[in-house]
C-alpha positions as CSV (number, residue, x, y, z in Angstrom):
1,M,251.5,43.4,157.0
2,F,252.2,39.9,158.4
3,D,252.1,38.6,162.0
4,E,255.7,39.3,162.8
5,K,255.6,37.4,166.1
6,L,254.2,34.3,164.4
7,I,256.8,34.5,161.7
8,A,259.6,34.9,164.3
9,T,258.3,31.9,166.2
10,I,258.1,29.8,163.1
11,K,261.7,30.9,162.2
12,A,263.0,30.1,165.7
13,T,261.5,26.6,165.6
14,L,262.8,25.8,162.1
15,V,266.3,27.2,163.0
16,E,266.4,25.3,166.3
17,H,265.7,22.0,164.4
18,E,268.0,22.9,161.5
19,E,265.1,22.7,159.0
20,T,264.3,24.7,155.9
21,I,261.2,25.6,154.0
22,A,260.2,26.4,150.4
23,V,256.9,27.7,149.0
24,A,254.9,27.3,145.9
25,E,252.1,29.8,145.3
26,S,249.5,30.8,142.8
27,V,246.6,32.7,144.4
28,T,248.7,34.5,147.0
29,S,251.0,36.0,144.3
30,G,254.3,35.5,146.2
31,L,253.0,37.0,149.5
32,L,253.7,33.8,151.5
33,Q,257.3,34.0,150.2
34,S,257.4,37.6,151.3
35,A,256.1,36.7,154.8
36,F,259.0,34.2,155.3
37,A,261.5,36.5,153.7
38,S,260.5,39.3,156.1
39,A,262.0,37.3,159.0
40,E,265.4,38.5,160.3
41,N,268.1,36.3,158.9
42,A,265.5,34.5,156.7
43,S,268.3,32.7,154.8
44,L,268.8,30.5,157.9
45,F,265.5,28.7,157.2
46,F,263.9,30.0,154.0
47,Q,265.1,28.4,150.8
48,G,262.9,30.3,148.4
49,G,259.8,29.9,146.4
50,I,258.0,30.0,143.1
51,T,254.8,31.7,141.9
52,T,253.1,29.9,139.1
53,Y,249.7,31.1,137.8
54,N,248.9,28.8,134.9
55,L,248.8,25.1,134.0
56,G,251.9,25.3,131.7
57,Q,254.1,26.8,134.5
58,K,252.7,24.5,137.2
59,A,253.3,21.4,135.0
60,R,256.8,22.6,133.8
61,H,258.3,23.8,137.1
62,L,256.3,21.8,139.8
63,N,255.5,18.6,137.9
64,V,251.8,19.0,138.3
65,E,249.9,16.4,136.4
66,P,248.4,18.3,133.5
67,I,245.3,16.4,132.7
68,H,244.0,16.6,136.3
69,A,245.1,20.3,136.4
70,L,243.2,21.0,133.2
71,T,240.0,19.5,134.5
72,N,240.2,21.5,137.7
73,N,241.6,24.8,136.5
74,C,244.7,24.0,138.5
75,V,242.8,24.3,141.8
76,S,242.3,21.1,143.8
77,E,243.7,19.2,146.8
78,K,245.8,17.1,144.5
79,I,247.3,20.1,142.8
80,A,248.2,21.7,146.1
81,E,249.8,18.5,147.3
82,Q,251.8,18.1,144.1
83,M,253.0,21.7,144.3
84,A,254.1,21.3,148.0
85,L,255.9,18.0,147.4
86,N,257.7,19.2,144.3
87,V,258.7,22.7,145.6
88,S,260.5,21.0,148.5
89,V,262.3,18.8,146.1
90,M,263.1,21.7,143.8
91,F,264.6,23.8,146.7
92,H,266.0,20.9,148.7
93,S,264.0,21.9,151.7
94,D,262.6,19.8,154.6
95,W,259.3,21.6,154.5
96,G,257.1,22.6,151.5
97,I,254.0,24.7,151.5
98,A,251.8,25.3,148.5
99,V,248.6,27.2,147.9
100,T,246.3,27.5,144.9
101,G,242.9,29.0,144.5
102,Y,240.8,32.1,143.8
103,A,241.1,35.6,145.3
104,S,238.1,36.9,143.4
105,P,235.0,35.3,142.2
106,V,235.3,34.0,138.6
107,P,233.1,31.7,136.5
108,E,235.7,28.9,136.8
109,S,235.2,28.9,140.5
110,G,231.5,29.0,140.4
111,N,231.9,32.6,141.5
112,K,233.1,31.3,144.9
113,L,236.2,32.2,146.9
114,F,238.3,29.2,148.0
115,A,241.8,27.9,148.0
116,Y,243.6,24.6,148.8
117,Y,246.9,24.5,150.6
118,S,249.2,21.6,151.5
119,I,252.0,21.3,154.0
120,V,254.6,18.6,153.5
121,F,257.6,17.5,155.6
122,K,260.3,15.3,154.2
123,N,258.1,14.2,151.3
124,E,255.2,13.3,153.6
125,I,251.9,15.2,153.3
126,L,251.0,16.3,156.8
127,K,248.0,18.5,156.0
128,T,245.9,19.5,153.0
129,A,242.8,21.7,153.5
130,R,240.4,24.0,151.8
131,L,240.0,27.6,152.9
132,E,236.8,29.5,152.3
133,P,237.0,33.2,153.1
134,E,234.0,35.5,153.4
135,K,233.4,37.9,150.6
136,M,236.2,40.4,150.7
137,E,238.5,42.4,148.3
138,P,241.1,40.3,146.6
139,E,244.0,41.7,148.7
140,E,242.0,40.8,151.9
141,V,241.4,37.3,150.6
142,Q,245.1,36.8,149.9
143,R,245.9,38.1,153.4
144,F,243.3,35.7,154.9
145,Y,244.9,32.8,153.1
146,I,248.4,33.7,154.3
147,E,247.3,34.2,157.9
148,E,245.5,30.9,158.0
149,I,248.3,28.9,156.4
150,L,250.9,30.5,158.8
151,K,248.7,29.6,161.8
152,Q,248.3,26.0,160.6
153,F,252.0,25.6,159.7
154,H,252.9,26.9,163.2
155,K,250.6,24.3,164.8
156,I,252.2,21.5,162.7
157,I,255.8,22.4,163.4
158,V,255.2,22.7,167.1
159,K,253.6,19.2,167.0
160,E,256.4,17.8,164.9
161,S,259.1,19.4,167.2
162,E,257.5,17.6,170.2
163,K,258.0,14.2,168.7
């Protein structure tokens, strides 16, 4: 289901540098957590994650600012960043990744498909971006988001490990 080679490479890099990761998700329904958990000996680098769908849970568990979240249906760059920063604090991890968005067209999204993700390292936001998949089935959209985030995360950890 996931790119096992990419996940194994990410795992090897994190383990080599004794770094850990935690994940906060909405639109991907825990699939990013599942991707990391699928790695052999995942507990060596994967601290865990949380899936929050609504404003109440994002505010309660991930300290997302509720007024901004309400005006953006919990989908914005700022929300993704707050989720990533706070999940790394919650799980005491070096890295945090968060994703929030839409897997199917709904009126709140202007009937468009998009998501924002953010990657943080030691409380520093390294990347926040918007993903816009082609029209697909919701499961394919979720898989697209996961694949793109994993690719971007891999690029970032390779770059960070070269420092």
